[in-house]
All heavy atoms as a GROMACS GRO file, in nm:
protein
  519
    1TYR      N    1  -5.465   0.403   4.994
    1TYR     CA    2  -5.420   0.501   4.911
    1TYR      C    3  -5.274   0.517   4.903
    1TYR      O    4  -5.214   0.514   5.011
    1TYR     CB    5  -5.484   0.625   4.935
    1TYR     CG    6  -5.639   0.640   4.928
    1TYR    CD1    7  -5.716   0.641   5.038
    1TYR    CD2    8  -5.702   0.634   4.802
    1TYR    CE1    9  -5.860   0.638   5.037
    1TYR    CE2   10  -5.845   0.638   4.796
    1TYR     CZ   11  -5.912   0.637   4.912
    1TYR     OH   12  -6.051   0.649   4.908
    2SER      N   13  -5.224   0.552   4.781
    2SER     CA   14  -5.078   0.591   4.782
    2SER      C   15  -5.075   0.740   4.836
    2SER      O   16  -5.186   0.801   4.830
    2SER     CB   17  -5.024   0.585   4.635
    2SER     OG   18  -5.089   0.686   4.557
    3PRO      N   19  -4.958   0.786   4.870
    3PRO     CA   20  -4.957   0.926   4.918
    3PRO      C   21  -5.003   1.021   4.807
    3PRO      O   22  -5.076   1.119   4.828
    3PRO     CB   23  -4.804   0.954   4.937
    3PRO     CG   24  -4.760   0.822   4.980
    3PRO     CD   25  -4.838   0.727   4.892
    4MET      N   26  -4.974   1.009   4.675
    4MET     CA   27  -5.028   1.082   4.571
    4MET      C   28  -5.175   1.078   4.550
    4MET      O   29  -5.248   1.178   4.523
    4MET     CB   30  -4.951   1.057   4.437
    4MET     CG   31  -4.819   1.115   4.424
    4MET     SD   32  -4.807   1.299   4.457
    4MET     CE   33  -4.888   1.360   4.315
    5GLU      N   34  -5.229   0.966   4.568
    5GLU     CA   35  -5.376   0.943   4.554
    5GLU      C   36  -5.450   1.014   4.666
    5GLU      O   37  -5.544   1.085   4.642
    5GLU     CB   38  -5.417   0.798   4.547
    5GLU     CG   39  -5.378   0.711   4.431
    5GLU     CD   40  -5.406   0.577   4.442
    5GLU    OE1   41  -5.374   0.513   4.554
    5GLU    OE2   42  -5.436   0.510   4.342
    6PHE      N   43  -5.378   1.012   4.786
    6PHE     CA   44  -5.450   1.073   4.895
    6PHE      C   45  -5.450   1.235   4.862
    6PHE      O   46  -5.540   1.296   4.900
    6PHE     CB   47  -5.365   1.046   5.021
    6PHE     CG   48  -5.416   1.124   5.145
    6PHE    CD1   49  -5.530   1.093   5.209
    6PHE    CD2   50  -5.349   1.245   5.189
    6PHE    CE1   51  -5.563   1.164   5.321
    6PHE    CE2   52  -5.395   1.326   5.299
    6PHE     CZ   53  -5.502   1.281   5.367
    7VAL      N   54  -5.341   1.278   4.821
    7VAL     CA   55  -5.332   1.430   4.790
    7VAL      C   56  -5.425   1.469   4.687
    7VAL      O   57  -5.495   1.577   4.708
    7VAL     CB   58  -5.178   1.460   4.757
    7VAL    CG1   59  -5.170   1.606   4.698
    7VAL    CG2   60  -5.083   1.450   4.867
    8ARG      N   61  -5.422   1.396   4.585
    8ARG     CA   62  -5.534   1.427   4.471
    8ARG      C   63  -5.667   1.412   4.523
    8ARG      O   64  -5.747   1.511   4.495
    8ARG     CB   65  -5.508   1.326   4.355
    8ARG     CG   66  -5.593   1.340   4.238
    8ARG     CD   67  -5.550   1.244   4.127
    8ARG     NE   68  -5.634   1.245   4.022
    8ARG     CZ   69  -5.743   1.159   4.015
    8ARG    NH1   70  -5.760   1.070   4.103
    8ARG    NH2   71  -5.827   1.164   3.911
    9LEU      N   72  -5.701   1.325   4.607
    9LEU     CA   73  -5.840   1.307   4.659
    9LEU      C   74  -5.875   1.431   4.751
    9LEU      O   75  -5.980   1.481   4.749
    9LEU     CB   76  -5.870   1.175   4.717
    9LEU     CG   77  -6.009   1.146   4.764
    9LEU    CD1   78  -6.108   1.176   4.654
    9LEU    CD2   79  -6.017   1.018   4.830
   10SER      N   80  -5.776   1.472   4.831
   10SER     CA   81  -5.781   1.586   4.920
   10SER      C   82  -5.816   1.698   4.841
   10SER      O   83  -5.910   1.791   4.879
   10SER     CB   84  -5.668   1.591   5.007
   10SER     OG   85  -5.646   1.489   5.090
   11ARG      N   86  -5.740   1.724   4.740
   11ARG     CA   87  -5.758   1.847   4.650
   11ARG      C   88  -5.903   1.840   4.584
   11ARG      O   89  -5.957   1.952   4.567
   11ARG     CB   90  -5.650   1.856   4.544
   11ARG     CG   91  -5.517   1.895   4.607
   11ARG     CD   92  -5.392   1.872   4.513
   11ARG     NE   93  -5.422   1.888   4.375
   11ARG     CZ   94  -5.350   1.836   4.287
   11ARG    NH1   95  -5.242   1.782   4.303
   11ARG    NH2   96  -5.391   1.856   4.158
   12LEU      N   97  -5.951   1.722   4.535
   12LEU     CA   98  -6.078   1.713   4.476
   12LEU      C   99  -6.192   1.744   4.578
   12LEU      O  100  -6.286   1.806   4.553
   12LEU     CB  101  -6.093   1.586   4.408
   12LEU     CG  102  -6.012   1.561   4.282
   12LEU    CD1  103  -6.020   1.419   4.246
   12LEU    CD2  104  -6.076   1.642   4.174
   13ARG      N  105  -6.172   1.690   4.698
   13ARG     CA  106  -6.272   1.722   4.806
   13ARG      C  107  -6.280   1.875   4.831
   13ARG      O  108  -6.384   1.922   4.869
   13ARG     CB  109  -6.238   1.640   4.933
   13ARG     CG  110  -6.264   1.487   4.911
   13ARG     CD  111  -6.255   1.415   5.038
   13ARG     NE  112  -6.298   1.280   5.008
   13ARG     CZ  113  -6.220   1.172   5.078
   13ARG    NH1  114  -6.128   1.190   5.154
   13ARG    NH2  115  -6.265   1.051   5.043
   14HIS      N  116  -6.162   1.935   4.837
   14HIS     CA  117  -6.155   2.079   4.869
   14HIS      C  118  -6.237   2.144   4.754
   14HIS      O  119  -6.318   2.245   4.782
   14HIS     CB  120  -6.012   2.132   4.880
   14HIS     CG  121  -6.001   2.285   4.908
   14HIS    ND1  122  -6.052   2.337   5.018
   14HIS    CD2  123  -5.946   2.370   4.834
   14HIS    CE1  124  -6.029   2.466   5.018
   14HIS    NE2  125  -5.970   2.483   4.896
   15ALA      N  126  -6.202   2.113   4.628
   15ALA     CA  127  -6.279   2.164   4.512
   15ALA      C  128  -6.425   2.141   4.523
   15ALA      O  129  -6.518   2.235   4.490
   15ALA     CB  130  -6.219   2.107   4.385
   16GLN      N  131  -6.465   2.027   4.574
   16GLN     CA  132  -6.610   2.004   4.571
   16GLN      C  133  -6.669   2.091   4.679
   16GLN      O  134  -6.786   2.152   4.665
   16GLN     CB  135  -6.623   1.847   4.629
   16GLN     CG  136  -6.769   1.805   4.646
   16GLN     CD  137  -6.785   1.672   4.696
   16GLN    OE1  138  -6.711   1.612   4.782
   16GLN    NE2  139  -6.877   1.599   4.635
   17ARG      N  140  -6.612   2.113   4.803
   17ARG     CA  141  -6.666   2.217   4.891
   17ARG      C  142  -6.682   2.355   4.839
   17ARG      O  143  -6.771   2.420   4.859
   17ARG     CB  144  -6.573   2.217   5.023
   17ARG     CG  145  -6.606   2.093   5.106
   17ARG     CD  146  -6.526   2.100   5.237
   17ARG     NE  147  -6.384   2.121   5.222
   17ARG     CZ  148  -6.298   2.019   5.212
   17ARG    NH1  149  -6.326   1.897   5.220
   17ARG    NH2  150  -6.161   2.046   5.213
   18MET      N  151  -6.574   2.399   4.759
   18MET     CA  152  -6.568   2.529   4.701
   18MET      C  153  -6.682   2.543   4.597
   18MET      O  154  -6.749   2.648   4.594
   18MET     CB  155  -6.433   2.566   4.642
   18MET     CG  156  -6.327   2.580   4.741
   18MET     SD  157  -6.164   2.612   4.659
   18MET     CE  158  -6.204   2.774   4.583
   19LEU      N  159  -6.709   2.444   4.523
   19LEU     CA  160  -6.817   2.439   4.423
   19LEU      C  161  -6.947   2.439   4.482
   19LEU      O  162  -7.048   2.494   4.423
   19LEU     CB  163  -6.794   2.325   4.322
   19LEU     CG  164  -6.680   2.338   4.233
   19LEU    CD1  165  -6.662   2.193   4.163
   19LEU    CD2  166  -6.686   2.430   4.126
   20GLU      N  167  -6.972   2.373   4.593
   20GLU     CA  168  -7.096   2.352   4.658
   20GLU      C  169  -7.132   2.491   4.727
   20GLU      O  170  -7.248   2.509   4.768
   20GLU     CB  171  -7.095   2.244   4.751
   20GLU     CG  172  -7.095   2.107   4.678
   20GLU     CD  173  -7.079   1.985   4.772
   20GLU    OE1  174  -7.040   1.998   4.891
   20GLU    OE2  175  -7.114   1.874   4.720
   21LEU      N  176  -7.033   2.567   4.769
   21LEU     CA  177  -7.056   2.692   4.844
   21LEU      C  178  -6.992   2.803   4.773
   21LEU      O  179  -6.892   2.875   4.821
   21LEU     CB  180  -6.998   2.678   4.986
   21LEU     CG  181  -7.063   2.570   5.077
   21LEU    CD1  182  -6.981   2.557   5.204
   21LEU    CD2  183  -7.205   2.602   5.107
   22PRO      N  184  -7.044   2.840   4.654
   22PRO     CA  185  -6.975   2.947   4.570
   22PRO      C  186  -7.012   3.080   4.615
   22PRO      O  187  -7.108   3.102   4.692
   22PRO     CB  188  -7.033   2.914   4.430
   22PRO     CG  189  -7.169   2.879   4.462
   22PRO     CD  190  -7.156   2.785   4.587
   23ASN      N  191  -6.922   3.187   4.573
   23ASN     CA  192  -6.962   3.323   4.577
   23ASN      C  193  -6.994   3.362   4.431
   23ASN      O  194  -6.987   3.283   4.344
   23ASN     CB  195  -6.854   3.403   4.639
   23ASN     CG  196  -6.726   3.403   4.567
   23ASN    OD1  197  -6.721   3.408   4.445
   23ASN    ND2  198  -6.618   3.400   4.646
   24ALA      N  199  -7.027   3.485   4.423
   24ALA     CA  200  -7.069   3.534   4.286
   24ALA      C  201  -6.956   3.516   4.175
   24ALA      O  202  -6.991   3.503   4.060
   24ALA     CB  203  -7.114   3.686   4.292
   25ALA      N  204  -6.830   3.520   4.226
   25ALA     CA  205  -6.714   3.515   4.130
   25ALA      C  206  -6.665   3.377   4.106
   25ALA      O  207  -6.573   3.367   4.031
   25ALA     CB  208  -6.613   3.604   4.169
   26THR      N  209  -6.717   3.274   4.175
   26THR     CA  210  -6.672   3.142   4.156
   26THR      C  211  -6.690   3.083   4.012
   26THR      O  212  -6.793   3.090   3.961
   26THR     CB  213  -6.730   3.046   4.268
   26THR    OG1  214  -6.710   3.103   4.389
   26THR    CG2  215  -6.680   2.912   4.253
   27THR      N  216  -6.576   3.027   3.966
   27THR     CA  217  -6.573   2.965   3.836
   27THR      C  218  -6.510   2.824   3.850
   27THR      O  219  -6.422   2.803   3.944
   27THR     CB  220  -6.510   3.041   3.719
   27THR    OG1  221  -6.365   3.049   3.756
   27THR    CG2  222  -6.572   3.178   3.704
   28VAL      N  223  -6.546   2.733   3.763
   28VAL     CA  224  -6.473   2.597   3.770
   28VAL      C  225  -6.322   2.624   3.745
   28VAL      O  226  -6.246   2.558   3.813
   28VAL     CB  227  -6.538   2.507   3.663
   28VAL    CG1  228  -6.447   2.383   3.651
   28VAL    CG2  229  -6.675   2.484   3.697
   29SER      N  230  -6.281   2.709   3.659
   29SER     CA  231  -6.145   2.734   3.633
   29SER      C  232  -6.071   2.788   3.754
   29SER      O  233  -5.959   2.741   3.784
   29SER     CB  234  -6.132   2.831   3.515
   29SER     OG  235  -6.179   2.784   3.393
   30ALA      N  236  -6.139   2.880   3.814
   30ALA     CA  237  -6.073   2.937   3.944
   30ALA      C  238  -6.062   2.829   4.048
   30ALA      O  239  -5.958   2.826   4.112
   30ALA     CB  240  -6.151   3.051   3.991
   31VAL      N  241  -6.156   2.751   4.069
   31VAL     CA  242  -6.160   2.648   4.178
   31VAL      C  243  -6.044   2.552   4.132
   31VAL      O  244  -5.960   2.506   4.217
   31VAL     CB  245  -6.291   2.576   4.194
   31VAL    CG1  246  -6.285   2.448   4.273
   31VAL    CG2  247  -6.400   2.667   4.248
   32ALA      N  248  -6.032   2.502   4.013
   32ALA     CA  249  -5.928   2.410   3.968
   32ALA      C  250  -5.796   2.470   4.001
   32ALA      O  251  -5.712   2.387   4.062
   32ALA     CB  252  -5.947   2.383   3.824
   33PHE      N  253  -5.765   2.585   3.967
   33PHE     CA  254  -5.635   2.644   3.997
   33PHE      C  255  -5.610   2.660   4.149
   33PHE      O  256  -5.489   2.628   4.186
   33PHE     CB  257  -5.625   2.783   3.921
   33PHE     CG  258  -5.625   2.766   3.770
   33PHE    CD1  259  -5.686   2.856   3.681
   33PHE    CD2  260  -5.529   2.673   3.700
   33PHE    CE1  261  -5.690   2.831   3.551
   33PHE    CE2  262  -5.512   2.661   3.572
   33PHE     CZ  263  -5.604   2.740   3.486
   34VAL      N  264  -5.708   2.703   4.214
   34VAL     CA  265  -5.675   2.720   4.365
   34VAL      C  266  -5.651   2.576   4.434
   34VAL      O  267  -5.575   2.570   4.517
   34VAL     CB  268  -5.811   2.788   4.426
   34VAL    CG1  269  -5.816   2.759   4.578
   34VAL    CG2  270  -5.823   2.932   4.395
   35CYS      N  271  -5.709   2.480   4.366
   35CYS     CA  272  -5.693   2.343   4.431
   35CYS      C  273  -5.570   2.269   4.366
   35CYS      O  274  -5.546   2.150   4.391
   35CYS     CB  275  -5.820   2.268   4.408
   35CYS     SG  276  -5.957   2.321   4.512
   36GLY      N  277  -5.490   2.347   4.284
   36GLY     CA  278  -5.366   2.286   4.236
   36GLY      C  279  -5.367   2.212   4.102
   36GLY      O  280  -5.266   2.147   4.072
   37PHE      N  281  -5.477   2.228   4.032
   37PHE     CA  282  -5.487   2.174   3.905
   37PHE      C  283  -5.463   2.275   3.799
   37PHE      O  284  -5.504   2.390   3.803
   37PHE     CB  285  -5.628   2.114   3.871
   37PHE     CG  286  -5.665   2.000   3.963
   37PHE    CD1  287  -5.728   2.016   4.088
   37PHE    CD2  288  -5.644   1.870   3.925
   37PHE    CE1  289  -5.751   1.911   4.164
   37PHE    CE2  290  -5.674   1.761   4.018
   37PHE     CZ  291  -5.728   1.785   4.127
   38THR      N  292  -5.368   2.240   3.693
   38THR     CA  293  -5.332   2.342   3.596
   38THR      C  294  -5.400   2.321   3.476
   38THR      O  295  -5.398   2.400   3.382
   38THR     CB  296  -5.177   2.338   3.573
   38THR    OG1  297  -5.137   2.202   3.547
   38THR    CG2  298  -5.115   2.384   3.706
   39ASP      N  299  -5.461   2.205   3.451
   39ASP     CA  300  -5.540   2.167   3.324
   39ASP      C  301  -5.672   2.150   3.365
   39ASP      O  302  -5.714   2.053   3.434
   39ASP     CB  303  -5.474   2.034   3.267
   39ASP     CG  304  -5.526   2.000   3.139
   39ASP    OD1  305  -5.648   1.975   3.134
   39ASP    OD2  306  -5.450   1.978   3.042
   40ILE      N  307  -5.759   2.232   3.309
   40ILE     CA  308  -5.914   2.221   3.332
   40ILE      C  309  -5.966   2.088   3.286
   40ILE      O  310  -6.062   2.034   3.365
   40ILE     CB  311  -5.979   2.338   3.272
   40ILE    CG1  312  -5.922   2.480   3.317
   40ILE    CG2  313  -6.121   2.338   3.314
   40ILE    CD1  314  -5.911   2.491   3.468
   41GLY      N  315  -5.919   2.039   3.177
   41GLY     CA  316  -5.983   1.918   3.124
   41GLY      C  317  -5.947   1.802   3.220
   41GLY      O  318  -6.037   1.711   3.252
   42GLN      N  319  -5.826   1.792   3.269
   42GLN     CA  320  -5.790   1.690   3.365
   42GLN      C  321  -5.857   1.698   3.488
   42GLN      O  322  -5.893   1.606   3.560
   42GLN     CB  323  -5.628   1.702   3.392
   42GLN     CG  324  -5.553   1.658   3.270
   42GLN     CD  325  -5.548   1.511   3.249
   42GLN    OE1  326  -5.577   1.432   3.336
   42GLN    NE2  327  -5.526   1.478   3.123
   43PHE      N  328  -5.878   1.826   3.535
   43PHE     CA  329  -5.964   1.846   3.661
   43PHE      C  330  -6.097   1.797   3.649
   43PHE      O  331  -6.152   1.719   3.725
   43PHE     CB  332  -5.959   2.003   3.698
   43PHE     CG  333  -6.058   2.030   3.809
   43PHE    CD1  334  -6.039   1.995   3.937
   43PHE    CD2  335  -6.176   2.111   3.778
   43PHE    CE1  336  -6.135   2.030   4.030
   43PHE    CE2  337  -6.266   2.135   3.869
   43PHE     CZ  338  -6.237   2.096   4.003
   44SER      N  339  -6.169   1.837   3.540
   44SER     CA  340  -6.296   1.802   3.513
   44SER      C  341  -6.322   1.646   3.506
   44SER      O  342  -6.396   1.589   3.565
   44SER     CB  343  -6.353   1.858   3.386
   44SER     OG  344  -6.371   1.998   3.400
   45LYS      N  345  -6.217   1.577   3.440
   45LYS     CA  346  -6.229   1.432   3.424
   45LYS      C  347  -6.196   1.362   3.562
   45LYS      O  348  -6.286   1.277   3.595
   45LYS     CB  349  -6.117   1.392   3.323
   45LYS     CG  350  -6.118   1.252   3.298
   45LYS     CD  351  -6.001   1.215   3.200
   45LYS     CE  352  -6.007   1.054   3.177
   45LYS     NZ  353  -5.904   1.028   3.079
   46ALA      N  354  -6.102   1.416   3.639
   46ALA     CA  355  -6.075   1.348   3.766
   46ALA      C  356  -6.202   1.376   3.863
   46ALA      O  357  -6.239   1.283   3.947
   46ALA     CB  358  -5.958   1.427   3.825
   47TYR      N  359  -6.269   1.508   3.861
   47TYR     CA  360  -6.382   1.534   3.938
   47TYR      C  361  -6.494   1.440   3.899
   47TYR      O  362  -6.558   1.375   3.994
   47TYR     CB  363  -6.418   1.667   3.922
   47TYR     CG  364  -6.514   1.720   4.032
   47TYR    CD1  365  -6.475   1.787   4.132
   47TYR    CD2  366  -6.653   1.711   4.000
   47TYR    CE1  367  -6.574   1.829   4.230
   47TYR    CE2  368  -6.754   1.739   4.098
   47TYR     CZ  369  -6.705   1.806   4.208
   47TYR     OH  370  -6.802   1.834   4.314
   48ARG      N  371  -6.524   1.428   3.768
   48ARG     CA  372  -6.633   1.337   3.733
   48ARG      C  373  -6.612   1.193   3.769
   48ARG      O  374  -6.699   1.132   3.824
   48ARG     CB  375  -6.657   1.348   3.585
   48ARG     CG  376  -6.777   1.263   3.540
   48ARG     CD  377  -6.791   1.267   3.390
   48ARG     NE  378  -6.823   1.392   3.329
   48ARG     CZ  379  -6.946   1.438   3.324
   48ARG    NH1  380  -7.056   1.374   3.362
   48ARG    NH2  381  -6.964   1.555   3.257
   49CYS      N  382  -6.485   1.148   3.757
   49CYS     CA  383  -6.454   1.012   3.806
   49CYS      C  384  -6.476   0.989   3.958
   49CYS      O  385  -6.511   0.890   3.989
   49CYS     CB  386  -6.322   0.973   3.759
   49CYS     SG  387  -6.291   0.942   3.574
   50SER      N  388  -6.448   1.087   4.034
   50SER     CA  389  -6.447   1.084   4.173
   50SER      C  390  -6.590   1.101   4.230
   50SER      O  391  -6.626   1.031   4.327
   50SER     CB  392  -6.354   1.180   4.237
   50SER     OG  393  -6.223   1.145   4.211
   51PHE      N  394  -6.667   1.191   4.176
   51PHE     CA  395  -6.790   1.223   4.228
   51PHE      C  396  -6.919   1.193   4.136
   51PHE      O  397  -7.028   1.223   4.178
   51PHE     CB  398  -6.782   1.373   4.271
   51PHE     CG  399  -6.677   1.398   4.368
   51PHE    CD1  400  -6.575   1.493   4.331
   51PHE    CD2  401  -6.690   1.342   4.498
   51PHE    CE1  402  -6.478   1.524   4.421
   51PHE    CE2  403  -6.574   1.380   4.578
   51PHE     CZ  404  -6.477   1.469   4.550
   52GLY      N  405  -6.897   1.150   4.014
   52GLY     CA  406  -7.011   1.116   3.934
   52GLY      C  407  -7.087   1.223   3.859
   52GLY      O  408  -7.190   1.196   3.798
   53GLU      N  409  -7.025   1.343   3.860
   53GLU     CA  410  -7.092   1.454   3.795
   53GLU      C  411  -6.980   1.562   3.766
   53GLU      O  412  -6.886   1.560   3.826
   53GLU     CB  413  -7.202   1.507   3.861
   53GLU     CG  414  -7.173   1.580   3.992
   53GLU     CD  415  -7.295   1.621   4.075
   53GLU    OE1  416  -7.407   1.652   4.010
   53GLU    OE2  417  -7.293   1.634   4.192
   54ALA      N  418  -7.000   1.639   3.652
   54ALA     CA  419  -6.914   1.744   3.624
   54ALA      C  420  -6.907   1.863   3.720
   54ALA      O  421  -7.008   1.899   3.778
   54ALA     CB  422  -6.954   1.805   3.477
   55PRO      N  423  -6.792   1.909   3.748
   55PRO     CA  424  -6.788   2.037   3.839
   55PRO      C  425  -6.894   2.136   3.803
   55PRO      O  426  -6.933   2.224   3.880
   55PRO     CB  427  -6.635   2.071   3.834
   55PRO     CG  428  -6.575   2.000   3.719
   55PRO     CD  429  -6.661   1.882   3.687
   56SER      N  430  -6.902   2.158   3.665
   56SER     CA  431  -6.990   2.269   3.619
   56SER      C  432  -7.126   2.237   3.665
   56SER      O  433  -7.211   2.339   3.697
   56SER     CB  434  -6.988   2.290   3.474
   56SER     OG  435  -7.021   2.169   3.403
   57GLN      N  436  -7.170   2.122   3.670
   57GLN     CA  437  -7.304   2.084   3.710
   57GLN      C  438  -7.318   2.119   3.866
   57GLN      O  439  -7.423   2.184   3.901
   57GLN     CB  440  -7.341   1.942   3.696
   57GLN     CG  441  -7.348   1.880   3.562
   57GLN     CD  442  -7.370   1.738   3.547
   57GLN    OE1  443  -7.276   1.668   3.586
   57GLN    NE2  444  -7.472   1.692   3.494
   58VAL      N  445  -7.222   2.088   3.946
   58VAL     CA  446  -7.228   2.119   4.092
   58VAL      C  447  -7.235   2.266   4.108
   58VAL      O  448  -7.321   2.318   4.183
   58VAL     CB  449  -7.109   2.050   4.166
   58VAL    CG1  450  -7.110   2.097   4.315
   58VAL    CG2  451  -7.104   1.909   4.154
   59LEU      N  452  -7.156   2.341   4.035
   59LEU     CA  453  -7.150   2.495   4.044
   59LEU      C  454  -7.285   2.552   4.002
   59LEU      O  455  -7.329   2.641   4.072
   59LEU     CB  456  -7.029   2.551   3.976
   59LEU     CG  457  -7.011   2.699   3.979
   59LEU    CD1  458  -7.000   2.744   4.119
   59LEU    CD2  459  -6.895   2.740   3.895
   60GLY      N  460  -7.332   2.504   3.890
   60GLY     CA  461  -7.462   2.560   3.848
   60GLY      C  462  -7.576   2.536   3.940
   60GLY      O  463  -7.655   2.619   3.967
   61ARG      N  464  -7.576   2.412   4.000
   61ARG     CA  465  -7.689   2.376   4.101
   61ARG      C  466  -7.668   2.471   4.220
   61ARG      O  467  -7.764   2.517   4.272
   61ARG     CB  468  -7.681   2.231   4.134
   61ARG     CG  469  -7.791   2.179   4.216
   61ARG     CD  470  -7.794   2.039   4.234
   61ARG     NE  471  -7.670   1.980   4.279
   61ARG     CZ  472  -7.585   1.897   4.224
   61ARG    NH1  473  -7.622   1.868   4.093
   61ARG    NH2  474  -7.478   1.854   4.276
   62ALA      N  475  -7.541   2.481   4.264
   62ALA     CA  476  -7.525   2.566   4.388
   62ALA      C  477  -7.550   2.718   4.371
   62ALA      O  478  -7.615   2.779   4.451
   62ALA     CB  479  -7.381   2.551   4.438
   63LYS      N  480  -7.520   2.768   4.254
   63LYS     CA  481  -7.547   2.911   4.218
   63LYS      C  482  -7.698   2.930   4.210
   63LYS      O  483  -7.740   3.042   4.255
   63LYS     CB  484  -7.476   2.954   4.095
   63LYS     CG  485  -7.321   2.980   4.126
   63LYS     CD  486  -7.260   3.051   4.005
   63LYS     CE  487  -7.120   3.091   4.037
   63LYS     NZ  488  -7.057   3.179   3.940
   64SER      N  489  -7.768   2.828   4.158
   64SER     CA  490  -7.912   2.852   4.147
   64SER      C  491  -7.982   2.846   4.279
   64SER      O  492  -8.086   2.918   4.297
   64SER     CB  493  -7.973   2.737   4.058
   64SER     OG  494  -7.976   2.615   4.111
   65LYS      N  495  -7.921   2.785   4.374
   65LYS     CA  496  -7.977   2.784   4.516
   65LYS      C  497  -7.967   2.922   4.572
   65LYS      O  498  -8.052   2.964   4.647
   65LYS     CB  499  -7.920   2.681   4.603
   65LYS     CG  500  -7.950   2.539   4.573
   65LYS     CD  501  -7.875   2.454   4.669
   65LYS     CE  502  -7.904   2.307   4.635
   65LYS     NZ  503  -7.832   2.221   4.721
   66PHE      N  504  -7.849   2.995   4.541
   66PHE     CA  505  -7.825   3.128   4.609
   66PHE      C  506  -7.877   3.234   4.537
   66PHE      O  507  -7.866   3.349   4.567
   66PHE     CB  508  -7.670   3.135   4.632
   66PHE     CG  509  -7.615   3.037   4.726
   66PHE    CD1  510  -7.538   2.929   4.691
   66PHE    CD2  511  -7.652   3.042   4.862
   66PHE    CE1  512  -7.486   2.846   4.778
   66PHE    CE2  513  -7.596   2.950   4.955
   66PHE     CZ  514  -7.517   2.847   4.907
   67ALA      N  515  -7.940   3.212   4.405
   67ALA     CA  516  -7.989   3.321   4.330
   67ALA      C  517  -8.117   3.372   4.365
   67ALA      O  518  -8.195   3.321   4.460
   67ALA     CB  519  -8.004   3.272   4.188
   0.00000   0.00000   0.00000
Protein backbone atom coordinates (compact mmCIF):
# COMPACT_ATOMS: atom_id res chain seq x y z
CA TYR A 1 0.00 0.00 0.00
CA SER A 2 1.02 3.57 -0.56
CA PRO A 3 0.86 5.80 2.54
CA MET A 4 -2.38 7.41 1.32
CA GLU A 5 -3.97 4.02 0.60
CA PHE A 6 -3.04 2.88 4.10
CA VAL A 7 -4.60 5.97 5.67
CA ARG A 8 -7.77 5.63 3.56
CA LEU A 9 -8.16 1.95 4.45
CA SER A 10 -7.54 2.69 8.14
CA ARG A 11 -10.28 5.33 8.07
CA LEU A 12 -12.66 2.92 6.32
CA ARG A 13 -11.96 0.18 8.88
CA HIS A 14 -12.67 2.63 11.68
CA ALA A 15 -15.94 3.54 9.95
CA GLN A 16 -16.80 -0.13 9.65
CA ARG A 17 -16.36 -0.63 13.41
CA MET A 18 -18.50 2.42 14.14
CA LEU A 19 -21.27 1.20 11.82
CA GLU A 20 -21.20 -2.31 13.29
CA LEU A 21 -21.49 -1.01 16.89
CA PRO A 22 -23.86 1.96 16.63
CA ASN A 23 -25.61 3.94 19.29
CA ALA A 24 -29.10 5.37 18.82
CA ALA A 25 -27.78 8.57 17.19
CA THR A 26 -25.36 6.93 14.72
CA THR A 27 -25.86 7.90 11.08
CA VAL A 28 -23.83 7.14 7.98
CA SER A 29 -23.16 10.86 7.53
CA ALA A 30 -21.88 11.27 11.07
CA VAL A 31 -19.60 8.24 10.75
CA ALA A 32 -18.23 9.50 7.44
CA PHE A 33 -17.41 12.92 8.89
CA VAL A 34 -15.84 11.50 12.07
CA CYS A 35 -13.63 9.29 9.90
CA GLY A 36 -12.43 12.20 7.79
CA PHE A 37 -14.66 11.95 4.72
CA THR A 38 -16.31 15.19 3.63
CA ASP A 39 -18.30 13.78 0.71
CA ILE A 40 -20.92 11.17 1.64
CA GLY A 41 -21.10 9.83 -1.91
CA GLN A 42 -17.35 9.28 -2.07
CA PHE A 43 -17.43 7.63 1.35
CA SER A 44 -20.24 5.28 0.35
CA LYS A 45 -18.50 4.36 -2.89
CA ALA A 46 -15.16 3.72 -1.18
CA TYR A 47 -16.88 1.70 1.56
CA ARG A 48 -18.76 -0.46 -0.94
CA CYS A 49 -15.59 -1.08 -2.98
CA SER A 50 -13.67 -2.07 0.15
CA PHE A 51 -16.27 -4.17 1.97
CA GLY A 52 -18.80 -5.24 -0.68
CA GLU A 53 -21.86 -3.56 0.81
CA ALA A 54 -23.19 -0.09 1.41
CA PRO A 55 -22.54 1.51 4.79
CA SER A 56 -26.29 2.01 5.23
CA GLN A 57 -26.78 -1.77 4.97
CA VAL A 58 -24.25 -2.39 7.73
CA LEU A 59 -25.79 0.27 9.96
CA GLY A 60 -29.33 -0.97 9.35
CA ARG A 61 -28.39 -4.55 10.17
CA ALA A 62 -26.52 -3.48 13.31
CA LYS A 63 -29.36 -1.27 14.55
CA SER A 64 -31.89 -4.07 14.02
CA LYS A 65 -29.78 -6.34 16.26
CA PHE A 66 -29.87 -3.82 19.08
CA ALA A 67 -33.55 -2.90 18.69
